[in-house]
N, CA, C and O atoms as a Tripos MOL2 file, in Angstrom:
@<TRIPOS>MOLECULE
protein
  304   303    76     0     0
PROTEIN
NO_CHARGES

@<TRIPOS>ATOM
      1 N           0.4580   -0.7900   -0.2280 N.3       1 MET1
      2 CA         -0.1100    0.0230    0.5100 C.3       1 MET1
      3 C           1.2640    1.7110   -0.1390 C.2       1 MET1
      4 O           2.4120    2.0870    0.0930 O.2       1 MET1
      5 N           0.3510    2.0300   -0.7860 N.am      2 VAL2
      6 CA          1.6200    3.5950   -1.1840 C.3       2 VAL2
      7 C           0.8240    3.8800   -0.2930 C.2       2 VAL2
      8 O          -0.3000    3.3800   -0.3180 O.2       2 VAL2
      9 N           1.4150    5.2370    1.2750 N.am      3 SER3
     10 CA          1.1690    5.6840    1.7070 C.3       3 SER3
     11 C           1.0780    7.0050    1.1040 C.2       3 SER3
     12 O           1.3530    6.8100   -0.0800 O.2       3 SER3
     13 N           0.7650    8.6430    1.3260 N.am      4 ARG4
     14 CA          1.7830    9.8040    0.9710 C.3       4 ARG4
     15 C           1.1750    9.9670    2.4280 C.2       4 ARG4
     16 O           0.4220    9.3880    3.2110 O.2       4 ARG4
     17 N           1.8120   10.8920    2.3380 N.am      5 PRO5
     18 CA          1.9360   12.4250    3.4030 C.3       5 PRO5
     19 C           0.6780   12.8500    4.6940 C.2       5 PRO5
     20 O           0.3590   12.8500    5.8820 O.2       5 PRO5
     21 N           0.3300   13.1940    3.2290 N.am      6 ARG6
     22 CA         -1.7740   12.8910    4.1600 C.3       6 ARG6
     23 C          -2.2190   12.1940    4.6280 C.2       6 ARG6
     24 O          -2.8780   12.3580    5.6540 O.2       6 ARG6
     25 N          -1.9860   10.9070    3.9260 N.am      7 ASP7
     26 CA         -2.7010    9.8720    4.6220 C.3       7 ASP7
     27 C          -1.8490    9.8440    5.8830 C.2       7 ASP7
     28 O          -2.3180   10.6950    6.6380 O.2       7 ASP7
     29 N          -0.5840    9.1150    6.5630 N.am      8 LEU8
     30 CA          0.2990    9.2300    7.2940 C.3       8 LEU8
     31 C          -0.5370   11.1780    8.4050 C.2       8 LEU8
     32 O          -1.0710   11.0750    9.5090 O.2       8 LEU8
     33 N          -0.3600   12.6960    7.6030 N.am      9 ALA9
     34 CA         -0.6680   13.2530    8.9030 C.3       9 ALA9
     35 C          -2.2090   12.4920    9.2780 C.2       9 ALA9
     36 O          -2.1810   11.8650   10.3370 O.2       9 ALA9
     37 N          -3.4550   12.4790    8.5800 N.am     10 SER10
     38 CA         -4.8700   11.9340    8.8890 C.3      10 SER10
     39 C          -4.4230   11.0660   10.0960 C.2      10 SER10
     40 O          -4.5700   11.3310   11.2890 O.2      10 SER10
     41 N          -3.7910    9.8700    9.4830 N.am     11 ARG11
     42 CA         -4.2550    8.8800   10.5400 C.3      11 ARG11
     43 C          -3.3430    9.4230   12.1120 C.2      11 ARG11
     44 O          -3.3330    8.6780   13.0920 O.2      11 ARG11
     45 N          -2.6530   10.7540   12.1230 N.am     12 MET12
     46 CA         -1.3820   11.0840   13.3680 C.3      12 MET12
     47 C          -3.0570   11.9690   14.3200 C.2      12 MET12
     48 O          -3.5060   11.7860   15.4520 O.2      12 MET12
     49 N          -3.6100   13.0620   12.9580 N.am     13 ALA13
     50 CA         -4.5700   13.6500   13.6270 C.3      13 ALA13
     51 C          -5.2950   12.7690   14.4100 C.2      13 ALA13
     52 O          -5.1490   12.8150   15.6320 O.2      13 ALA13
     53 N          -6.1890   11.8320   13.8110 N.am     14 ALA14
     54 CA         -7.3470   11.0480   13.9910 C.3      14 ALA14
     55 C          -7.8300   10.1730   16.0100 C.2      14 ALA14
     56 O          -8.8010    9.9120   16.7210 O.2      14 ALA14
     57 N          -5.4930   10.0490   15.9880 N.am     15 ARG15
     58 CA         -4.8660    9.3210   16.7510 C.3      15 ARG15
     59 C          -5.0160   10.8430   17.9160 C.2      15 ARG15
     60 O          -5.8210   10.7290   18.8400 O.2      15 ARG15
     61 N          -4.3270   11.9960   17.8040 N.am     16 ARG16
     62 CA         -3.9900   12.5550   18.8780 C.3      16 ARG16
     63 C          -6.0430   13.0650   19.1540 C.2      16 ARG16
     64 O          -7.0860   12.8580   18.5330 O.2      16 ARG16
     65 N          -5.6490   13.7770   20.4230 N.am     17 LYS17
     66 CA         -6.3300   13.5920   21.7050 C.3      17 LYS17
     67 C          -6.5860   14.7300   22.2810 C.2      17 LYS17
     68 O          -6.4090   14.5760   23.4900 O.2      17 LYS17
     69 N          -6.9640   15.9650   22.0040 N.am     18 PRO18
     70 CA         -5.7830   17.7030   22.2860 C.3      18 PRO18
     71 C          -7.0570   17.5130   23.8700 C.2      18 PRO18
     72 O          -8.2260   17.1290   23.8610 O.2      18 PRO18
     73 N          -6.4320   17.8380   24.7060 N.am     19 ASP19
     74 CA         -6.6190   17.4090   26.1040 C.3      19 ASP19
     75 C          -6.5680   19.2560   26.8370 C.2      19 ASP19
     76 O          -6.2280   19.6430   27.9550 O.2      19 ASP19
     77 N          -7.0870   20.0590   25.5670 N.am     20 ASP20
     78 CA         -6.9340   22.0360   25.6000 C.3      20 ASP20
     79 C          -8.2380   22.1100   26.3060 C.2      20 ASP20
     80 O          -8.3520   23.3340   26.3640 O.2      20 ASP20
     81 N          -9.4100   21.5840   26.9420 N.am     21 GLY21
     82 CA        -10.7200   21.6780   26.8310 C.3      21 GLY21
     83 C         -11.6940   21.9250   26.1880 C.2      21 GLY21
     84 O         -12.8550   21.5730   26.3960 O.2      21 GLY21
     85 N         -11.1260   22.7560   25.0910 N.am     22 TYR22
     86 CA        -12.6490   22.5310   23.4990 C.3      22 TYR22
     87 C         -12.6470   21.6320   22.9940 C.2      22 TYR22
     88 O         -11.7820   20.7650   22.8750 O.2      22 TYR22
     89 N         -14.4100   21.7960   22.3340 N.am     23 LEU23
     90 CA        -14.5900   20.3880   21.6610 C.3      23 LEU23
     91 C         -14.8070   21.5560   20.4350 C.2      23 LEU23
     92 O         -15.1770   22.7270   20.3610 O.2      23 LEU23
     93 N         -14.1550   20.0610   19.1740 N.am     24 ARG24
     94 CA        -14.5140   20.2890   18.2380 C.3      24 ARG24
     95 C         -15.2500   19.6590   16.7940 C.2      24 ARG24
     96 O         -15.6550   18.4970   16.8080 O.2      24 ARG24
     97 N         -15.3160   20.0570   16.2150 N.am     25 GLU25
     98 CA        -16.4510   19.4740   15.2660 C.3      25 GLU25
     99 C         -15.7760   19.8230   14.0890 C.2      25 GLU25
    100 O         -15.5190   20.9880   13.7860 O.2      25 GLU25
    101 N         -15.3780   18.4860   13.1750 N.am     26 THR26
    102 CA        -15.2200   19.2540   12.2060 C.3      26 THR26
    103 C         -16.3920   18.7940   10.4440 C.2      26 THR26
    104 O         -17.0850   17.7930   10.2640 O.2      26 THR26
    105 N         -16.2250   19.6500    9.7610 N.am     27 PHE27
    106 CA        -17.4700   19.4060    8.3940 C.3      27 PHE27
    107 C         -16.7260   19.4580    7.2580 C.2      27 PHE27
    108 O         -15.6400   20.0010    7.0520 O.2      27 PHE27
    109 N         -17.3450   18.9110    6.6360 N.am     28 SER28
    110 CA        -16.7920   19.2740    4.7890 C.3      28 SER28
    111 C         -18.8460   19.4530    4.3060 C.2      28 SER28
    112 O         -19.8440   18.7780    4.5590 O.2      28 SER28
    113 N         -18.6100   20.5670    3.6350 N.am     29 LEU29
    114 CA        -20.2170   20.9690    3.3330 C.3      29 LEU29
    115 C         -19.1580   22.2810    1.4000 C.2      29 LEU29
    116 O         -18.0980   22.7790    1.0210 O.2      29 LEU29
    117 N         -20.3160   22.1120    1.1020 N.am     30 PRO30
    118 CA        -19.7680   23.4790   -0.1020 C.3      30 PRO30
    119 C         -19.4120   24.7330    0.2100 C.2      30 PRO30
    120 O         -19.6060   25.2860    1.2920 O.2      30 PRO30
    121 N         -18.9990   25.0870   -0.5420 N.am     31 ARG31
    122 CA        -18.3800   26.5580    0.1320 C.3      31 ARG31
    123 C         -19.7720   27.9060    0.7430 C.2      31 ARG31
    124 O         -19.9310   28.8270    1.5440 O.2      31 ARG31
    125 N         -20.3210   27.2980   -0.0990 N.am     32 ASP32
    126 CA        -21.8120   28.3950    0.5310 C.3      32 ASP32
    127 C         -22.2800   28.1630    1.5450 C.2      32 ASP32
    128 O         -22.5610   29.0130    2.3900 O.2      32 ASP32
    129 N         -22.5400   26.3090    1.7000 N.am     33 GLN33
    130 CA        -23.1350   25.7970    2.9380 C.3      33 GLN33
    131 C         -22.1630   26.0910    4.1010 C.2      33 GLN33
    132 O         -22.4570   26.5780    5.1930 O.2      33 GLN33
    133 N         -21.0490   25.7340    3.6940 N.am     34 ALA34
    134 CA        -19.8600   25.5930    5.0040 C.3      34 ALA34
    135 C         -19.9160   27.1510    5.7870 C.2      34 ALA34
    136 O         -19.7870   27.3380    6.9970 O.2      34 ALA34
    137 N         -20.1870   28.3860    4.5360 N.am     35 ARG35
    138 CA        -20.2580   29.9210    5.3610 C.3      35 ARG35
    139 C         -21.3130   29.6600    5.6940 C.2      35 ARG35
    140 O         -20.9040   28.8860    6.5590 O.2      35 ARG35
    141 N         -22.6710   29.5820    5.8290 N.am     36 LEU36
    142 CA        -23.7770   29.6910    6.7580 C.3      36 LEU36
    143 C         -23.0220   28.2200    8.7850 C.2      36 LEU36
    144 O         -22.9470   28.2800   10.0120 O.2      36 LEU36
    145 N         -22.7700   27.3850    7.7670 N.am     37 ARG37
    146 CA        -22.9230   26.5670    9.0090 C.3      37 ARG37
    147 C         -21.9450   27.0390   10.6290 C.2      37 ARG37
    148 O         -22.1640   26.9400   11.8360 O.2      37 ARG37
    149 N         -20.9210   27.5220    9.8350 N.am     38 ALA38
    150 CA        -19.5720   28.7930   10.3600 C.3      38 ALA38
    151 C         -20.5390   29.3920   11.5170 C.2      38 ALA38
    152 O         -20.5510   29.2570   12.7410 O.2      38 ALA38
    153 N         -21.7980   30.5190   10.0840 N.am     39 ARG39
    154 CA        -21.8600   31.3240   10.9290 C.3      39 ARG39
    155 C         -22.8440   31.2980   11.5150 C.2      39 ARG39
    156 O         -23.3050   32.4060   11.7900 O.2      39 ARG39
    157 N         -23.8540   29.7190   12.1170 N.am     40 ALA40
    158 CA        -24.4820   29.6470   13.2150 C.3      40 ALA40
    159 C         -24.0140   28.7290   14.4060 C.2      40 ALA40
    160 O         -24.5940   28.4770   15.4620 O.2      40 ALA40
    161 N         -22.8620   28.3270   13.9530 N.am     41 PHE41
    162 CA        -21.6460   27.5440   15.3840 C.3      41 PHE41
    163 C         -21.1540   29.4600   15.8760 C.2      41 PHE41
    164 O         -21.1290   29.5050   17.1060 O.2      41 PHE41
    165 N         -20.9410   30.3150   15.5030 N.am     42 LEU42
    166 CA        -20.6780   31.1400   16.0600 C.3      42 LEU42
    167 C         -21.9700   32.4170   16.7880 C.2      42 LEU42
    168 O         -21.9620   33.4790   17.4090 O.2      42 LEU42
    169 N         -22.8210   31.5730   16.2830 N.am     43 LYS43
    170 CA        -24.1330   32.7080   16.1600 C.3      43 LYS43
    171 C         -24.3900   31.4260   17.9270 C.2      43 LYS43
    172 O         -24.6260   31.7920   19.0780 O.2      43 LYS43
    173 N         -24.2430   30.2620   17.4900 N.am     44 ARG44
    174 CA        -24.6610   29.5740   19.1890 C.3      44 ARG44
    175 C         -23.5540   29.9930   20.0780 C.2      44 ARG44
    176 O         -23.8240   30.4650   21.1820 O.2      44 ARG44
    177 N         -22.2550   29.8480   19.6600 N.am     45 TYR45
    178 CA        -22.1790   29.7000   20.1230 C.3      45 TYR45
    179 C         -20.7300   31.1390   20.7090 C.2      45 TYR45
    180 O         -19.6890   30.5420   20.9840 O.2      45 TYR45
    181 N         -20.5990   32.5370   20.8770 N.am     46 PRO46
    182 CA        -20.8800   33.5590   20.9640 C.3      46 PRO46
    183 C         -19.1750   33.5810   21.3910 C.2      46 PRO46
    184 O         -18.7520   32.7700   22.2150 O.2      46 PRO46
    185 N         -18.5200   34.3130   20.9190 N.am     47 LYS47
    186 CA        -17.0100   33.7390   21.1430 C.3      47 LYS47
    187 C         -16.5850   34.6190   22.3290 C.2      47 LYS47
    188 O         -15.5690   34.1700   22.8590 O.2      47 LYS47
    189 N         -17.1900   36.0510   23.0670 N.am     48 ALA48
    190 CA        -16.8540   36.3750   23.8200 C.3      48 ALA48
    191 C         -16.9610   34.9260   25.0610 C.2      48 ALA48
    192 O         -16.1640   34.6840   25.9680 O.2      48 ALA48
    193 N         -18.2150   34.1610   24.6880 N.am     49 ALA49
    194 CA        -18.6490   33.0810   26.2760 C.3      49 ALA49
    195 C         -17.6150   31.8090   25.6850 C.2      49 ALA49
    196 O         -16.9550   31.3330   26.6090 O.2      49 ALA49
    197 N         -17.4230   31.3600   24.7480 N.am     50 TYR50
    198 CA        -17.2480   29.8640   24.6480 C.3      50 TYR50
    199 C         -16.1280   30.0830   24.0440 C.2      50 TYR50
    200 O         -15.5760   29.0170   23.7720 O.2      50 TYR50
    201 N         -15.2700   31.4300   23.5560 N.am     51 MET51
    202 CA        -14.4470   31.3360   23.3820 C.3      51 MET51
    203 C         -14.1080   29.9140   21.8230 C.2      51 MET51
    204 O         -13.2470   29.0400   21.7260 O.2      51 MET51
    205 N         -15.1450   30.2820   20.9740 N.am     52 SER52
    206 CA        -15.2900   29.3600   19.4560 C.3      52 SER52
    207 C         -14.9940   30.2810   18.4280 C.2      52 SER52
    208 O         -15.1940   31.4950   18.4460 O.2      52 SER52
    209 N         -14.4550   29.5360   17.4530 N.am     53 ALA53
    210 CA        -13.5480   29.8460   16.0010 C.3      53 ALA53
    211 C         -13.1830   28.8100   15.3830 C.2      53 ALA53
    212 O         -12.8820   27.6540   15.6830 O.2      53 ALA53
    213 N         -13.2760   29.5230   14.3130 N.am     54 VAL54
    214 CA        -12.6920   28.2760   12.9780 C.3      54 VAL54
    215 C         -11.2060   27.9780   13.7440 C.2      54 VAL54
    216 O         -10.6760   28.9700   14.2470 O.2      54 VAL54
    217 N         -10.5090   26.7020   13.8650 N.am     55 GLU55
    218 CA        -10.2980   26.2420   14.1510 C.3      55 GLU55
    219 C          -8.5080   26.0710   12.3370 C.2      55 GLU55
    220 O          -7.2900   25.9550   12.4760 O.2      55 GLU55
    221 N          -9.0110   26.1180   11.5750 N.am     56 SER56
    222 CA         -8.2530   25.0580   10.4970 C.3      56 SER56
    223 C          -9.6330   25.0870    9.5880 C.2      56 SER56
    224 O         -10.7250   25.2680   10.1270 O.2      56 SER56
    225 N          -9.4760   24.8720    8.0050 N.am     57 TRP57
    226 CA         -9.7970   25.3200    7.0370 C.3      57 TRP57
    227 C          -8.9300   25.0540    5.8730 C.2      57 TRP57
    228 O          -7.7830   25.4780    5.7330 O.2      57 TRP57
    229 N          -9.9470   23.9120    4.6100 N.am     58 ARG58
    230 CA         -8.8190   23.3960    3.4060 C.3      58 ARG58
    231 C         -10.0610   23.5920    2.5640 C.2      58 ARG58
    232 O         -11.1450   23.9550    3.0210 O.2      58 ARG58
    233 N          -9.8520   23.3680    1.5080 N.am     59 GLU59
    234 CA        -10.5800   23.6500    0.0900 C.3      59 GLU59
    235 C         -10.2050   21.5520   -0.4920 C.2      59 GLU59
    236 O          -9.1190   21.0790   -0.8290 O.2      59 GLU59
    237 N         -10.8540   21.2060   -0.4420 N.am     60 LEU60
    238 CA        -11.1670   20.1640   -0.7710 C.3      60 LEU60
    239 C         -10.7040   20.0500   -2.5380 C.2      60 LEU60
    240 O         -10.5950   21.1920   -2.9840 O.2      60 LEU60
    241 N         -10.4200   18.9860   -3.5990 N.am     61 PRO61
    242 CA        -10.3940   18.7370   -4.2890 C.3      61 PRO61
    243 C         -11.3460   18.9450   -5.0810 C.2      61 PRO61
    244 O         -11.1670   19.3350   -6.2350 O.2      61 PRO61
    245 N         -12.8170   18.6470   -4.4200 N.am     62 GLY62
    246 CA        -13.7320   18.4520   -4.8510 C.3      62 GLY62
    247 C         -14.3250   20.3610   -5.3790 C.2      62 GLY62
    248 O         -14.2980   20.7680   -6.5400 O.2      62 GLY62
    249 N         -14.6140   20.8700   -4.6330 N.am     63 GLY63
    250 CA        -14.4170   22.2900   -4.1770 C.3      63 GLY63
    251 C         -15.1830   22.6350   -2.7710 C.2      63 GLY63
    252 O         -15.5420   23.7280   -2.3350 O.2      63 GLY63
    253 N         -15.3110   21.2920   -2.1990 N.am     64 ASP64
    254 CA        -15.5700   21.2980   -0.8790 C.3      64 ASP64
    255 C         -14.8320   21.9640    0.0530 C.2      64 ASP64
    256 O         -13.7050   21.5350    0.3020 O.2      64 ASP64
    257 N         -15.0280   22.4250    0.3220 N.am     65 ILE65
    258 CA        -14.7020   23.2810    2.6010 C.3      65 ILE65
    259 C         -14.4710   22.1230    3.8350 C.2      65 ILE65
    260 O         -15.3830   21.9310    4.6390 O.2      65 ILE65
    261 N         -13.4630   21.5290    3.9100 N.am     66 GLU66
    262 CA        -13.2010   21.0570    5.3910 C.3      66 GLU66
    263 C         -12.5240   21.7900    6.0980 C.2      66 GLU66
    264 O         -11.3020   21.9410    6.0720 O.2      66 GLU66
    265 N         -13.6750   22.5230    7.0930 N.am     67 PHE67
    266 CA        -13.3270   22.8540    8.4090 C.3      67 PHE67
    267 C         -13.2830   22.6280    9.5750 C.2      67 PHE67
    268 O         -14.3450   22.0160    9.6800 O.2      67 PHE67
    269 N         -12.7940   22.6500   10.7400 N.am     68 THR68
    270 CA        -13.2080   22.5270   11.7140 C.3      68 THR68
    271 C         -13.5470   23.6000   12.7070 C.2      68 THR68
    272 O         -12.8270   24.5920   12.8190 O.2      68 THR68
    273 N         -14.4320   23.4570   13.3000 N.am     69 MET69
    274 CA        -14.7630   24.5910   14.7970 C.3      69 MET69
    275 C         -14.6290   23.8440   15.9490 C.2      69 MET69
    276 O         -14.8500   22.6650   16.2260 O.2      69 MET69
    277 N         -14.1200   25.0240   16.6980 N.am     70 ARG70
    278 CA        -14.0080   24.9360   18.0810 C.3      70 ARG70
    279 C         -14.6640   25.9780   19.1830 C.2      70 ARG70
    280 O         -14.9210   27.1520   18.9180 O.2      70 ARG70
    281 N         -14.8770   25.3940   20.3730 N.am     71 ARG71
    282 CA        -15.2100   26.3840   21.4060 C.3      71 ARG71
    283 C         -15.0190   25.4400   22.5450 C.2      71 ARG71
    284 O         -14.4820   24.3490   22.3570 O.2      71 ARG71
    285 N         -15.4400   25.8200   23.7220 N.am     72 LEU72
    286 CA        -15.5420   25.6600   25.6720 C.3      72 LEU72
    287 C         -16.8360   24.8100   25.8580 C.2      72 LEU72
    288 O         -17.8770   25.0340   25.2400 O.2      72 LEU72
    289 N         -16.7000   24.0050   26.5930 N.am     73 ALA73
    290 CA        -17.4440   22.6460   26.5030 C.3      73 ALA73
    291 C         -19.0390   23.3550   27.3820 C.2      73 ALA73
    292 O         -20.1720   22.8780   27.3190 O.2      73 ALA73
    293 N         -18.5190   24.7800   28.2570 N.am     74 SER74
    294 CA        -19.6630   25.6880   27.8270 C.3      74 SER74
    295 C         -18.7030   27.2550   28.6310 C.2      74 SER74
    296 O         -17.5780   27.6560   28.9270 O.2      74 SER74
    297 N         -20.0980   27.6180   28.6490 N.am     75 ALA75
    298 CA        -19.6330   29.3440   29.2330 C.3      75 ALA75
    299 C         -20.3280   29.2970   30.7430 C.2      75 ALA75
    300 O         -21.3010   28.7520   31.2630 O.2      75 ALA75
    301 N         -18.8490   30.5260   31.2910 N.am     76 ASP76
    302 CA        -19.2370   30.5880   32.6930 C.3      76 ASP76
    303 C         -19.2350   31.8030   33.1590 C.2      76 ASP76
    304 O         -19.5420   32.0150   34.3320 O.2      76 ASP76
@<TRIPOS>BOND
     1     1     2 1
     2     2     3 1
     3     3     4 2
     4     3     5 am
     5     5     6 1
     6     6     7 1
     7     7     8 2
     8     7     9 am
     9     9    10 1
    10    10    11 1
    11    11    12 2
    12    11    13 am
    13    13    14 1
    14    14    15 1
    15    15    16 2
    16    15    17 am
    17    17    18 1
    18    18    19 1
    19    19    20 2
    20    19    21 am
    21    21    22 1
    22    22    23 1
    23    23    24 2
    24    23    25 am
    25    25    26 1
    26    26    27 1
    27    27    28 2
    28    27    29 am
    29    29    30 1
    30    30    31 1
    31    31    32 2
    32    31    33 am
    33    33    34 1
    34    34    35 1
    35    35    36 2
    36    35    37 am
    37    37    38 1
    38    38    39 1
    39    39    40 2
    40    39    41 am
    41    41    42 1
    42    42    43 1
    43    43    44 2
    44    43    45 am
    45    45    46 1
    46    46    47 1
    47    47    48 2
    48    47    49 am
    49    49    50 1
    50    50    51 1
    51    51    52 2
    52    51    53 am
    53    53    54 1
    54    54    55 1
    55    55    56 2
    56    55    57 am
    57    57    58 1
    58    58    59 1
    59    59    60 2
    60    59    61 am
    61    61    62 1
    62    62    63 1
    63    63    64 2
    64    63    65 am
    65    65    66 1
    66    66    67 1
    67    67    68 2
    68    67    69 am
    69    69    70 1
    70    70    71 1
    71    71    72 2
    72    71    73 am
    73    73    74 1
    74    74    75 1
    75    75    76 2
    76    75    77 am
    77    77    78 1
    78    78    79 1
    79    79    80 2
    80    79    81 am
    81    81    82 1
    82    82    83 1
    83    83    84 2
    84    83    85 am
    85    85    86 1
    86    86    87 1
    87    87    88 2
    88    87    89 am
    89    89    90 1
    90    90    91 1
    91    91    92 2
    92    91    93 am
    93    93    94 1
    94    94    95 1
    95    95    96 2
    96    95    97 am
    97    97    98 1
    98    98    99 1
    99    99   100 2
   100    99   101 am
   101   101   102 1
   102   102   103 1
   103   103   104 2
   104   103   105 am
   105   105   106 1
   106   106   107 1
   107   107   108 2
   108   107   109 am
   109   109   110 1
   110   110   111 1
   111   111   112 2
   112   111   113 am
   113   113   114 1
   114   114   115 1
   115   115   116 2
   116   115   117 am
   117   117   118 1
   118   118   119 1
   119   119   120 2
   120   119   121 am
   121   121   122 1
   122   122   123 1
   123   123   124 2
   124   123   125 am
   125   125   126 1
   126   126   127 1
   127   127   128 2
   128   127   129 am
   129   129   130 1
   130   130   131 1
   131   131   132 2
   132   131   133 am
   133   133   134 1
   134   134   135 1
   135   135   136 2
   136   135   137 am
   137   137   138 1
   138   138   139 1
   139   139   140 2
   140   139   141 am
   141   141   142 1
   142   142   143 1
   143   143   144 2
   144   143   145 am
   145   145   146 1
   146   146   147 1
   147   147   148 2
   148   147   149 am
   149   149   150 1
   150   150   151 1
   151   151   152 2
   152   151   153 am
   153   153   154 1
   154   154   155 1
   155   155   156 2
   156   155   157 am
   157   157   158 1
   158   158   159 1
   159   159   160 2
   160   159   161 am
   161   161   162 1
   162   162   163 1
   163   163   164 2
   164   163   165 am
   165   165   166 1
   166   166   167 1
   167   167   168 2
   168   167   169 am
   169   169   170 1
   170   170   171 1
   171   171   172 2
   172   171   173 am
   173   173   174 1
   174   174   175 1
   175   175   176 2
   176   175   177 am
   177   177   178 1
   178   178   179 1
   179   179   180 2
   180   179   181 am
   181   181   182 1
   182   182   183 1
   183   183   184 2
   184   183   185 am
   185   185   186 1
   186   186   187 1
   187   187   188 2
   188   187   189 am
   189   189   190 1
   190   190   191 1
   191   191   192 2
   192   191   193 am
   193   193   194 1
   194   194   195 1
   195   195   196 2
   196   195   197 am
   197   197   198 1
   198   198   199 1
   199   199   200 2
   200   199   201 am
   201   201   202 1
   202   202   203 1
   203   203   204 2
   204   203   205 am
   205   205   206 1
   206   206   207 1
   207   207   208 2
   208   207   209 am
   209   209   210 1
   210   210   211 1
   211   211   212 2
   212   211   213 am
   213   213   214 1
   214   214   215 1
   215   215   216 2
   216   215   217 am
   217   217   218 1
   218   218   219 1
   219   219   220 2
   220   219   221 am
   221   221   222 1
   222   222   223 1
   223   223   224 2
   224   223   225 am
   225   225   226 1
   226   226   227 1
   227   227   228 2
   228   227   229 am
   229   229   230 1
   230   230   231 1
   231   231   232 2
   232   231   233 am
   233   233   234 1
   234   234   235 1
   235   235   236 2
   236   235   237 am
   237   237   238 1
   238   238   239 1
   239   239   240 2
   240   239   241 am
   241   241   242 1
   242   242   243 1
   243   243   244 2
   244   243   245 am
   245   245   246 1
   246   246   247 1
   247   247   248 2
   248   247   249 am
   249   249   250 1
   250   250   251 1
   251   251   252 2
   252   251   253 am
   253   253   254 1
   254   254   255 1
   255   255   256 2
   256   255   257 am
   257   257   258 1
   258   258   259 1
   259   259   260 2
   260   259   261 am
   261   261   262 1
   262   262   263 1
   263   263   264 2
   264   263   265 am
   265   265   266 1
   266   266   267 1
   267   267   268 2
   268   267   269 am
   269   269   270 1
   270   270   271 1
   271   271   272 2
   272   271   273 am
   273   273   274 1
   274   274   275 1
   275   275   276 2
   276   275   277 am
   277   277   278 1
   278   278   279 1
   279   279   280 2
   280   279   281 am
   281   281   282 1
   282   282   283 1
   283   283   284 2
   284   283   285 am
   285   285   286 1
   286   286   287 1
   287   287   288 2
   288   287   289 am
   289   289   290 1
   290   290   291 1
   291   291   292 2
   292   291   293 am
   293   293   294 1
   294   294   295 1
   295   295   296 2
   296   295   297 am
   297   297   298 1
   298   298   299 1
   299   299   300 2
   300   299   301 am
   301   301   302 1
   302   302   303 1
   303   303   304 2
@<TRIPOS>SUBSTRUCTURE
     1 MET1         2 RESIDUE 1 A MET
     2 VAL2         6 RESIDUE 1 A VAL
     3 SER3        10 RESIDUE 1 A SER
     4 ARG4        14 RESIDUE 1 A ARG
     5 PRO5        18 RESIDUE 1 A PRO
     6 ARG6        22 RESIDUE 1 A ARG
     7 ASP7        26 RESIDUE 1 A ASP
     8 LEU8        30 RESIDUE 1 A LEU
     9 ALA9        34 RESIDUE 1 A ALA
    10 SER10       38 RESIDUE 1 A SER
    11 ARG11       42 RESIDUE 1 A ARG
    12 MET12       46 RESIDUE 1 A MET
    13 ALA13       50 RESIDUE 1 A ALA
    14 ALA14       54 RESIDUE 1 A ALA
    15 ARG15       58 RESIDUE 1 A ARG
    16 ARG16       62 RESIDUE 1 A ARG
    17 LYS17       66 RESIDUE 1 A LYS
    18 PRO18       70 RESIDUE 1 A PRO
    19 ASP19       74 RESIDUE 1 A ASP
    20 ASP20       78 RESIDUE 1 A ASP
    21 GLY21       82 RESIDUE 1 A GLY
    22 TYR22       86 RESIDUE 1 A TYR
    23 LEU23       90 RESIDUE 1 A LEU
    24 ARG24       94 RESIDUE 1 A ARG
    25 GLU25       98 RESIDUE 1 A GLU
    26 THR26      102 RESIDUE 1 A THR
    27 PHE27      106 RESIDUE 1 A PHE
    28 SER28      110 RESIDUE 1 A SER
    29 LEU29      114 RESIDUE 1 A LEU
    30 PRO30      118 RESIDUE 1 A PRO
    31 ARG31      122 RESIDUE 1 A ARG
    32 ASP32      126 RESIDUE 1 A ASP
    33 GLN33      130 RESIDUE 1 A GLN
    34 ALA34      134 RESIDUE 1 A ALA
    35 ARG35      138 RESIDUE 1 A ARG
    36 LEU36      142 RESIDUE 1 A LEU
    37 ARG37      146 RESIDUE 1 A ARG
    38 ALA38      150 RESIDUE 1 A ALA
    39 ARG39      154 RESIDUE 1 A ARG
    40 ALA40      158 RESIDUE 1 A ALA
    41 PHE41      162 RESIDUE 1 A PHE
    42 LEU42      166 RESIDUE 1 A LEU
    43 LYS43      170 RESIDUE 1 A LYS
    44 ARG44      174 RESIDUE 1 A ARG
    45 TYR45      178 RESIDUE 1 A TYR
    46 PRO46      182 RESIDUE 1 A PRO
    47 LYS47      186 RESIDUE 1 A LYS
    48 ALA48      190 RESIDUE 1 A ALA
    49 ALA49      194 RESIDUE 1 A ALA
    50 TYR50      198 RESIDUE 1 A TYR
    51 MET51      202 RESIDUE 1 A MET
    52 SER52      206 RESIDUE 1 A SER
    53 ALA53      210 RESIDUE 1 A ALA
    54 VAL54      214 RESIDUE 1 A VAL
    55 GLU55      218 RESIDUE 1 A GLU
    56 SER56      222 RESIDUE 1 A SER
    57 TRP57      226 RESIDUE 1 A TRP
    58 ARG58      230 RESIDUE 1 A ARG
    59 GLU59      234 RESIDUE 1 A GLU
    60 LEU60      238 RESIDUE 1 A LEU
    61 PRO61      242 RESIDUE 1 A PRO
    62 GLY62      246 RESIDUE 1 A GLY
    63 GLY63      250 RESIDUE 1 A GLY
    64 ASP64      254 RESIDUE 1 A ASP
    65 ILE65      258 RESIDUE 1 A ILE
    66 GLU66      262 RESIDUE 1 A GLU
    67 PHE67      266 RESIDUE 1 A PHE
    68 THR68      270 RESIDUE 1 A THR
    69 MET69      274 RESIDUE 1 A MET
    70 ARG70      278 RESIDUE 1 A ARG
    71 ARG71      282 RESIDUE 1 A ARG
    72 LEU72      286 RESIDUE 1 A LEU
    73 ALA73      290 RESIDUE 1 A ALA
    74 SER74      294 RESIDUE 1 A SER
    75 ALA75      298 RESIDUE 1 A ALA
    76 ASP76      302 RESIDUE 1 A ASP
């Protein structure tokens, strides 16, 4: 089986469980739907209360956007 660096990075990322208190959700959607989902996420979990943000994003070969949103588990 031929492995690419991207495959190795994906496997390692899947094993990693960050212990920083953030909850993460990863989405893969067409560009317009990705924008709507990110806005809805930030509206539901505002940055001021949950420290929410887009942690990472990339454009996939088919034109979809894969992105990870993060937030604190609860607002104090």
